[in-house]
C-alpha positions, 0 to 999 in steps of 0.5 A: 500500499503506497502512502499518499500524502494531502494538504493536511500532511504537507501543512503538518510536515512544514508546521513540524520544520517551522518550529524546529528552525525556530526553537533553533533561533531561539536557543542562540543567546548574546553576550555582549561587553568589553574583552577584559582578558585573555587567557590564550587564542581561543579563551577570552573574559568578557564583561557585560554589566558586573559579570564575566563570562568566560569564552571558548571560541567554537570551532576553532583550536588554537595552539596552546601556552608553552607550543609553537605559535602559542604566544601569537595566537594570544598576542592575535586575539589580545591585539584584536580584541582586548579592551574592546566591545564585542558580541557573542553568539552561543547555544551552550557550555562546555564541561569547563563550564565555559560558553561556547561561541561566535566572538564578532568585534565590530563586523570581523568574525574573531573565529574565522579570522583566528583560522584566516591567519593560519594560528588555529585549526579547525577542530572538526571533532566539535564542528562540521563548518564547512566555512571554517574547514575552508578556511583552514585549509587556504591557511594551510595552501598560503603557508601562513601562521603555523602552517610555515612551521613544519612540525605544527601539532594540533593543538589536542594532541600536545595536550593528549601528550602533556596529559599522558607524561603525568 
C-alpha cells in the first residue's frame, strides 16, 4: 500500500520543520560586553554589566601556551579584541562551564580571523562547519602562521601528550 500525501500532511510537516528552525534560532543567545582578559588564542573573558563570562571560541582550536605559535595566537586575539566591545553568539557551555561561541569585534568574526591568519585549526571533532574547514585549508595552502612550521602539532595532540606524561 502506497502512502498518499494530502494538504493536511504537508502542512503538518512544514509546521514541524518551522518549529524546529524556530527552536534552533531561539536557542542562540548573545553576550555583549568588553573583553577584559585573554587566556589564550581561543579563550577570552567578557565583562557584561557586572558579570564576567569565560568564552571558548567555537569550532577552532589555537596552539597552547608552550606550543609553537601559542603566544602568537594569544597576541593576535589580544590585538583584535582586548579592551574592545564584542558580541558573542552562543548556544551552549562546555564541560569547563565556558560559553562556546562565535565572537564578533564590530563586523569581524574572531573565530574566522584566527583561521585566516593560520593561527588555529578547525576543530573538526566538534564542528562540521564547511566555511571554517575551508579557511583552514586556504591558510595551509598559503603557509600562513603555524602552517609555515613543518612540525605543527594539533593542540589536542599536544594536550594529550602532556596528560600522558603526568
